[in-house]
N, C-alpha and C positions, 0 to 999 in steps of 0.2 A: 841073281837069285830070282828076281821077278820074271825074267824071261823064261827061266827054267820052270817056274811054277805055272806060267801060262801054257807052256808047251805040254807039261804033264797034265794039266786040266783038259786040254784039247784031246789028248790021247785017251783020257778017261771019260770023255763025253760031258765034261762039266764046263760051265762058263765061269770066268773069273769076275767077281764083282757084279754079277747080274742075277736077277731072280730067274728061276726056272720058268719056261714058257709052257703054259697049259695048252691042250688041244683046242679049247674054245677060243683062246686069244689068238691062235695062229690062223684060224679060218677068216677069210675076208668077209666083211660085212656087205650085204647087197645094197646097192645104191639105187634109189628110186629115180626114174627119169620122168615121172609124171610132173606136170606143172601144177602149181597150186590151184585149187578150185576156187572160183569166185564166190564171194560171200553171198548168201541168199538175202534177197531184199523182200521185205513184206509188201504185199500188194497194197495194204492200207497206207503205207508210207509214201507211195507214189500216187499223187493225185492227178487225174486227167484234167486237161483244160476244158472249160465249158465250150459247147458247140456253137456259141454265138460268133458271128463274124467280127473280126477286129476292124475297128475304124481307124482311118488314117488321120491322125491329129496334126499332121505337118501343115504348115502354112504354104501357100503357093511359092513364096520365096525360098523356103527351106527345100521344097521339092526341086526347084530350079538349081539350088546349090548342090543337092545330091546328084542330080543328073549331070551337072557340070563336072563334079568330081569323078563320076563314073567315066565320062569321056576322057578326062585327063589321065586317069589310071589306065585306060585302054589305049593310050597314046593316039587318040583321035584328034586332040588339040595340043598345041604347044604350051609350055609353061607360061609364056607371055600372054597367050590368049586366055588361058585359065585365070590368071590374075586380073586381067582387064575385065573379063566378064564377071568375075567374082566381085570386083570393086563396084561394078554397076549394080549388082544385086544387093550388095551391102548398103549402097547409097539409098536404094529404095526402102530397105528395112529401117535404117536409122533416120532417113529424111535429111541427111546432110551430105555434103561433098567429102569424099575421102581425102586425107592429107597426103601430099606427095613428097 
């Protein structure tokens, strides 16, 4: 019976167990391809840094450590050389011999 009812509904243009589709629902909805716009930032919220030159508050030993690390990262010195020179600098900072 159910198959006969479905066949009859198809021939009469009716759908079985479904709501009729309106023309508005059948039309595709346009999809926007625009990316989201960034939020506006108030100029008063972003403060400019003062024009005074920044002073370097690092000690000479800290400068040497930074330079040593840059050389190590650039593969200009070996890990062994890095640790030996670092130990010497740390010895100057702490005033004692590093433990081995």
